[in-house]
C-alpha positions, 0 to 999 in steps of 0.5 A: 500500500505504501509503495502504491501511494509513493508511485501515485505521489511521484506520478502526480508530482511529475504531472504537475512539473510537466504542466508547469514546464508547458506553461513556462514554454508558452511564456517563453514563446509569448515573451518574444512579442514586444510593444512597438507603441506604448500608448502614451508617448511617441518614444521610439518613433520618428515623424517624416513629412508634414502630416501631424501625429499625436497620441490620443486615448492610447492610440497613435493618430495621424492626420493633416490638422485641416490641411489636406496637402499635408502628408507623411509617415511616422517610422520606428527608429529601430530596423527590422528584417523578418518579423510578425507585426500585430496592430489595430487600426481605424480609418476615416471613410472618405474617397481615396483617403488611405493609409498603409504600413510600410515594411523595411522602409529606408530610414528617413525616407518620406515615401515608400521604398519597400512593400506596403500593406495598404489600408483603405476602401476597396470601393475606390481601389484602395484595398485593405491588406493588399500588398503594393509596391509600384503596382498591386502584388495582391489585393487583400480584402478586395471587396471590403467584406472583412474590414469594419468601417469606422471601427477598430480592425485587427491586422496581422502581418508576417514578413519573412524574406519575399513571403508576406502574409496578411490576416485581417480580423482573423481572416487571411487575405494575403499569402504571397511570395514575390517571385522577383523581389527587389533586393532593397525590399529584403534589407533591414528597414524601419516600419512606417505608418502612412497618411495623406489627404485625398480629394481636398479632404483632411482625414485621419487614421488611428493605430493601437496595440502595436506589437512585433516579434522578430523571426530568426 
């Protein structure tokens, strides 16, 4: 009886340790993610151009302060090569006013120098989640069936070399590998958020809950 009790105790202890080990492994995996935006300041970010960027209620807000001629980016000071990026966005509903997430952009550049994951309205050929360079490589949410107008949307981007995946509100809208990537598109660069006016309209875009996990 004592021997049986000892076996049971050892088994229970081993099971508990295994459970803690599994939890520890999960914690280690989760710790690879880190914040890109603290929700309070612009620390770690650098505005480029004349667009106006500010923090409001935990969100990074970009716009033109009433002047649709303003345009530009706000970019990370840190450079990234292969990564997963998770964020939430909300954008104005007007014409071709749009935004985007620039991947591996040249630091200090005012324009897109790498891949762009677009944020806009499909009704005016500005496809959310679409991959754009000098042309559309993939159109993402081509019918605006997944994006939520004037609401927070969750965007997940995976960039590993020329392979790009985009998931919008839990639905994968792009799984694309560039067959002839420009070498500079694969080099380390900053992540930049874009905004500019359209059709004489001064709009806005908001970002929050931005996290990144570098891939090795």
